[in-house]
C-alpha positions in Angstrom: 51.3 59.0 143.7 52.1 56.1 142.3 49.9 53.6 144.9 46.6 55.8 143.8 47.6 55.0 140.1 45.5 51.8 140.4 42.7 53.1 142.2 42.4 56.0 140.4 42.1 53.6 136.1 39.5 50.7 137.9 37.3 54.0 139.2 37.6 55.9 135.8 36.8 53.3 133.9 33.7 52.4 135.8 33.0 55.7 135.1 32.7 54.7 131.9 31.7 51.3 131.3 28.6 52.2 133.9 26.0 54.6 132.0 27.5 53.4 128.8 25.9 49.7 129.8 23.4 51.5 132.0 21.9 53.2 128.4 22.3 50.5 126.1 19.8 48.9 128.7 17.3 51.2 129.4 18.3 52.2 132.7 19.5 55.4 134.3 22.5 58.1 133.4 22.8 58.8 136.7 21.9 55.0 138.2 25.0 54.2 136.0 27.3 57.0 136.9 26.8 55.2 141.1 26.9 52.2 139.9 30.0 52.2 137.4 32.0 54.1 140.0 31.9 51.8 143.0 31.4 48.8 140.5 35.0 50.0 140.0 36.5 50.2 142.6 34.9 47.5 144.5 36.2 45.0 141.8 40.0 46.6 143.0 39.8 45.8 145.6 37.7 42.6 146.1 40.2 41.1 143.6 43.0 43.1 145.1 42.2 41.4 148.0 41.4 37.6 146.5 45.2 37.9 144.2 43.2 37.7 141.4 45.3 39.1 137.9 43.6 39.5 134.5 47.0 38.4 132.9 48.6 35.9 134.9 51.2 37.2 137.2 51.9 41.4 137.8 54.3 43.2 136.5 56.7 44.8 138.7 55.3 47.7 139.9 52.0 49.9 138.6 52.9 51.6 136.2 53.9 48.5 134.0 51.7 48.9 131.0 50.3 44.9 132.0 49.2 45.6 135.2 47.3 49.3 134.0 45.7 47.4 131.0 44.9 44.9 134.0 43.0 47.5 136.4 41.4 49.1 132.8 39.9 46.0 132.9 38.9 45.0 135.9 37.2 48.9 136.9 34.8 48.4 133.3 33.9 45.3 134.0 32.9 45.6 137.3 31.6 49.1 136.9 30.0 48.0 133.9 27.6 45.0 136.3 27.1 47.2 138.9 25.9 49.7 137.0 23.3 48.2 134.8 21.6 46.8 138.5 21.5 50.3 140.3 20.5 51.8 136.5 17.9 49.7 136.5 17.0 50.2 140.7 17.3 53.8 140.0 15.1 54.1 136.4 12.7 56.9 136.3 9.0 55.3 135.6 6.8 57.7 132.9 
């Protein structure tokens, strides 16, 4: 279960920030949810592949507080950005 913790944290923080950012900019909630999930997971995989970490060198193991904050921030930022984009694309016309 420990190897899935970074992915779960990134996805959940993207799911929280995606709809929030989408509704604040006038987009759709459903688009924000979908974009938030995709953005959170995509940002995690992209930054891990590039070996980029927000707080410098990663600590030992995925359960270290420094790494947990890193995964939550990555997912939140990626989910917020993609959530706004997809939320605007899915916005309902009145």
